N, C-alpha and C positions, 0 to 999 in steps of 0.2 A: 504494500500500500504506500502511495506517495503522500507522505504527511509533512514534508519539509521543503521549505524554500530557502536556499542558502543566500547569504549576503555576499556581496563583493567585499574585498578587504576594506576595513573601516578605520577611520582616525577619530580619536576622542577629542572633543572640544567643549567649550562652554557657551551656552546660549547668551547672547547679549540683548537683542531685541528683534521684533518683527518689523521689517521695513515696509512690507505690504502683505497682502493676503498670501502670496506664494513665495516670498523671499525673506530669509532670516539673516541677521548679522551674527556671526559666531566668532568667538576667540579661539583660534587654533594655534596653540603653542606660541602665544604672544602676538600673533598676526590676526588682524580682523579680516574675515573672508565672508563672502555672500554665498548662501546655500539655498537651493530650491526646496520648497515645502510641498510635498506631493499629496496634498489634501486641501479641501476647501473648508474643513472644520475649524472651529475657533481655537480649540486646544488651550483655553485660557488657564486651566489648572496645570498644564504640562509645560508650556513654553513660558517659563518664568526666568528672570535674570539669574545667571550662574548655574542653571540646570545643566547637568552633563548630557551631551548629545553625541551621537555617532554619525559621522559624515562619510559619504562615498564620493570618491573623486570621479568626476565626469570624464568619459572617454571621447565625448563629442567636442569638436572644435567650433561648433556652431552655437553652443550654449552660452547664454549671457552669464550664467553662474557656473563657477568651476566645481561646485560640490552640490550634493543632494543630502538633505537632512533626513535620515531614515528612522532613527530611534532616539527616544528621550528617556532619561532615567527619572523616575518619580519615586522618591523615597528609596526603597530597596528593589523596586520593580522596573525592569526595562519594558518600554512600551513602543511598539512599532507604530509609526504614524503614516506610513505609506499606504494610501487608500487603494492602490492598485494590487498590492500583495494578496489580499483575500481572494480576489477574482482569479489571480494566477494560480493560487493553490487549489481552489475549488475546481477550476477548469481541468487541472491535471487529474484530480480525483474522479471527476465525472467522466472524463475520457477513458480512464482506466476501469470504470465501473467499480470504484473502490470506496465510495461513500455509501454506507449501508442503506439510507432511505431511498437511494437511487441506483442500487446495484443491478436492477433489472432494466434500466433505461439505456438507450443508445444515444450517444452524443451526436447532435446534428450541426449546430453552429453557435458561435458567440454573437451577441448583439443582434438578435432577431428584431426586425422592425415591426412595430405595432402602433397603429393610429398616430403616426407622426413622431413617435418616440421609439425607444428601444428598451428591451429587457437585457439581462446579462447573458442568459443561456436558453437555448431551445433543445429539448431532448424528445425522444419518442419512447413510448412504452406500450407494447402490444398494438402498435400502429396509431396510437393516440398522442397528440402533442402534450408536452410537459414544459411549462415555463418556470424558470428559476431566476430569482433576483438575489444578489448578494450585497450585504451592507457591512461596511467597516466600522467597528466600534472601538473607541479609545477611551471613553469616559467610564470610570468606575467609582461609585460612591458606596462605601460600607458593604463591599462584596457584591454590589449590584451593578452589572453592566447596563449602560443607558445609551440609547440612540433616539434622536440625533443630539449633537451638542450645540446645534444652531438650527433654526427653522429651515425646513426643506420642502418647498412646494413640489419639487420634482419627485421627491420620495413619496409624498402623499399621493400624487397622481399614479405612480407605479402601483401602489397598493389598491387603489380604486380600479385600475385596469385589470389587475390580477383577480380581484373579486368578481369583476364582470366576466372574465374568461372562465373562472371556476363555475359560475352560474350557467355558462354555455356548455359545460361538460369537460373542460380541460383540467388536467391536474396542474396545480400551481403551488409554488413554495417560495418562502423568503428565508435565507440563511444569514444570520447575524454572526460575523466573525469578530470575537473580542480579542484584540491584538495585545493581550497581556494575560498573565496567569492568575490574577488575584480576584476574579469574579466567580461567584458560586451560583448566580442567577442572572437572568437578563429581563429587562422591562423597557417599554417605550418611555421616552423622556417627556411625560405629559406636562411637566413644569415649564420646559423650554419650548415645546411644540405640541400644544393640545390637539390641533387638527391631525397631526401625524398619529398621535396616540389613538385618537378616535378612529381614524382610517384603519389602523392595524387591528383594532377590535372588530371593526366591520368586516375586514378581510378574513379574520379567523372565523367569525360567525358564518361567513359564506363558504367556508371549507378550505381556505388557503392554509397550507401547512407552514408552521413556524418552527424553525430550528435555531439553536444558538450553540456555539462552540467557543471555548477559551483556548488560548495558545500559550506556548512557552516561547519566550523571546530572549535571545542572548546575542553576543557579538557575532556569532556564526550564522544565525538565521532565525526564521520563524517556523515553529512546529505546531501543527494542529494537535490539541490535547483533548480533554473531555468535553462531551456534550453537557450543557447545563440547562436547567428548566427555564422556560419562557413564562413570565408572569404578565398577564394582560388584564 
């Protein structure tokens, strides 16, 4: 089973400040460097001055930033903040038919188009379409993983579309990947985004399957760990 996504060689720095939504200023061995942030989340509790971070050197000469900020240390916990990693991991598992809830499904494609938008994955099971959406979770409060950490109208629309497809007879699922090891449960973040929380409850009531998994994160990579209960 493919449970691990390795990191490229990393360098340890200290977070200074966020220059904008996608660029951070980092102290790297006494030098101030700019690093790309591969997520649109707020990460307010993670990206604080002097937080230890792991940077990956870019191999592209076209990049405006020489580094990518991949991991942040929160207390004693390493947290992966790359929103693309969960999709990469889940895609490998789905293609290998190695994720238990979908072991009988055949992989069709990534990013299937639906009503002007896209889902993450399309599978088939006994000739029927299966739609899967993956969400990256970085916020944990008192052992509870929470999504989103900022309002997401796009995420709400995904849930409503999945609920509609389920009512049409398609199998549909949302997988929440908690990119840290210190969560024992998952729940929608109703405090930050009440419409998303309500849409998730509506989707579940319509028959959309909800899954959540926590991960182990270290300097070598991200590893899928245990499934945790979803509280809605």
